[in-house]
N, C-alpha and C positions, 0 to 999 in steps of 0.2 A: 659147643657144637657148631660145626660149620654152617654158615647161612648163605642162601641164594635168594635173591630178591625176585619175586614172581608177581606179575599183575594179571588179574582176570578181567577181561573186557566183556562185561555183561551186556548182551544185545537183546535181552528179553523184554525190555520196556515195562518191567513190573508184572508181566504175564506169568501165571502159574506154570511151573515147568519142573522136570526132573533133571534137566541138564546140569544146572548149577550144583545140585547135590552130588551128582556123579563126578563132576570135575573136582570138587573139594575132597571127595572120598579118595580119588586116585592120587591127589597131592599128598594126603595123609599117609597113604600106603607107601608112596615113594620116599617120604621122610623116614619111615621105619626101615625100609629096605636099604637105604643108602646111609643111614645114620647122619642125616643133615636136617637143617631147618629151612623150610621155605617161608621167608618173610612175605606173606601174601596180602595183597590189597585188591579190592574189587572196585571197578569203575563202571558206573551206569552210563554207557556210551550214548544210547539212543534216547533214554528217558531224561537225562540231565546234562547231556553233552559233556560228560566227564571222560578225560583221557589221561593216561599216565605220562610223565616225562620220560622220554626214552632213556636218559642217562640215569634214572633212578632205579631201573630194573634190569634184570638179566634175561628173564624168560617171560613170555607173554602167551596166554591162551585166550583166544577170541571166540566167544560162544556162538551157538545157534540162536535162533530167535524167530518170532512170528512175523507175518506180514510180507510185504513185497520188497525184494532186493533191487528193484528197478530204480532208475535215477530219480532223485528228488532235489528240491532246493533247500532241504533242511541243513542248518549250519553244522550239525553233528557229522553229516556225511562228508562234507569237505574237510572237516578237521580230522576225521578218521582216516581218510585217504592221505592227507598230509603226514599223519603219523606213520602210516605204512610206507610211504615213499621215503621218509627219513630213516626208517629201519633198514630198508634195502640199501640206501646210500651209506649208512653207517657200516654195514657189513662189507662194503667195498674198500674200507679203510683198514689200517693196521689196528691191532688190538682185539680184545675179546669180542666175539660175535654175539648178537642178540638173536635168541631163538623164538620163533612164533609158530603157534599151531592155530589154524583157521578151521572152524567147524561150521558146516552147513551154511547158514545165512552169511557168516563172515567169509566163507569160501566163495560164495556166489558174488558178494560185493567186490572182493578183491579181483576175482576173475574178470568181472565186468570192467573194473577200473583199469586193468592192464590190457584189456582187449583180447582176451584169450579164446573167445568163442562167442556163440549166440546165447544170451540169457533171456529166457522167456517163460511164460506160464505154461504149465502142463495142461493137457486136455482133461486130466483128472488127477486128484491127489495121489501121490505115492505114499502109502502108509503100511508099515508092518515090518516084519523081519525078512529081508531080501537077500538072495545070493548076489555076490559081487565078483567080477572076474578081473584078475590081475593081468596087466600087460607085461611085456618083456621087461620094461623099466620097473614095473612094480615088483617082479620077482627078484630084481637086483637091488631094490631100494633098501637102505639101512633100517628102516622102520617096518615096512610092509612085507619084507621078504620072508618073514617067519609065518605068515598067514597061509592057510591051505588054498588050493584052487578048486572050486571057488570058495570064498569065505562068506560068512553071513554078517549082516549089519542091520541095525535099526535105521529105517528110512522114514522120514516124515517131511514131505516137501510139496509145495504147490508150484514151485519154479524149478528150473533146471538149466544147467550149462550143456549145450550140445554144439555140434559142428565146430570143433576146435579149430582155431587159427594156427595151423602148424608152422607157418612162417614166423608169426609173432612168438610162439612158444620157443622155437629154435633160437630166435634172436635174444631171448631172455635166458636161454639155457634151462628152460623149464621142461618137465616131462610129465606126460599122462601116466598115472600109475595103475588105474583100474577103471572099468566101465560097468554100467548097470547090467542086469541080467539080459541074456539074449532073448529076443522075442521075434522069432522068424515069421510068425503069423501076423505081426503088426508092422505096418509100413511106416515106422517112426524111427527117428535117429535115437541111438542109445546115448544116455546121459554120461558125461564124464564124472566119475565118482571120487577121484583124488588126483591132485597134482603136486609134484615136487617143484615148488617155485624156485628154490635155491637150496644149497646144502643145509641152511638153517631154518628154512620156512617150508612147512608142510600144510596142505589144506585138503580136507575131505568134505564131500557133499553128503556123506552119511554121518551118523553120530557114533564116533568111536568111544565116547565116554560112557555110553549106555551100559548099565549093568543088568544082566539077565535076572538075577534074583530080585533086585529092588523094583525093576519095572514090571516083572511078573506079579509081584505083590500088589503093585499099583493097579495093574490091569484086572486083577481078581476082585477089586472092590466093586460093590454093586453099581455105584454111580458110573465109574469108568467103563465097566462091562456094558452097561446099557447104552452109553454114548457110542461105543465102537460098533455094537450090533446095529444100532439105529442108523449110523452113517455108512457102514461097510458090509453089514450082514453077519449072520452067525457063523458061517463057514470061515470067513476071514478072521473073526475073533478066535475061533477054535484053533486055526492054523498058527496064529501068532502066539497064543498061550503054549501050544505044543513046542514051538521052536524056542521060545524064551526059556522053557524048562530043560532044554537040551544043553548040557555043558559044552558040547562041541560047536555051538553056534555063537551066541552073543557073549557068553562068558569068556570064550577063547579070544574073540576080537577085543573085548574090553581089557583082557590081560596082556595084550601085545602092543596096541597102537600107542595109546597115551603113555603107558609105562616106559616103552622104548624111546619115545620122543623125549621124555624127561630124563631118562638115563643118559642119552647122548648129550643133552644139554648140560647135565651135571658133570659129565666126563671132561668137558672143556675147562671147567673150573677146578678140576681135581688137583693139579699142582699148586695153585694158589690156596686152595683149601687146606692142603697138607701143610703149607708154610704157616697158615693162620693158626694151626694147632700146635 
């Protein structure tokens, strides 16, 4: 069976989460769909300062995570940015490209590192199932183009990227793919929700790995239900449960973003994989 080497960069610092389960679930589905094997290893980036060797893997998924994405003096942060810089530099050379998906916390870190806009704390936490609006670039993007306008995504963040630096984006050849929901009654900038950093590197400020069924099951547990109601109110909880149960929302997004990212990465290796067989 053809093998592609995949590294998961775990940014959760050991915190309980659903993201890692969802990522691994989507990798298993892609294996079955494409008849390949992802030789997968997980690296605890923030907790143990672990990072993969760029040359040892073909595809990288860098997860979401808790806490602040603002600058620190932690050794792992400098090492992480060095890894990202090496990946971008590698993709400017001849040879097979390295594919990278940046999710939420990872997206915020790399956007800050590259100077793509203002990264700051929100006035209040954005939590729930939210509508997201595609830009013209998003409608043409090889991954996001199949999503409806608007599409729905799981959003869970205390920080956000706003006021994009268009000059810097243009210099890097990066494009904004989507923005958070319109709020005409609120005089606040809309957050950037996804960026195409390069043909091989995609980042989202939402959670494209979230699965409606699994997270709905998690939200229906008594403990999680009470946590959400206490923090956000019963109306917010009921709305989130309703949207998670709708197959046209999170299930649709889950079935498009990460699977398409993996399919495009696999396609690069298709000739080599055919020869290997």
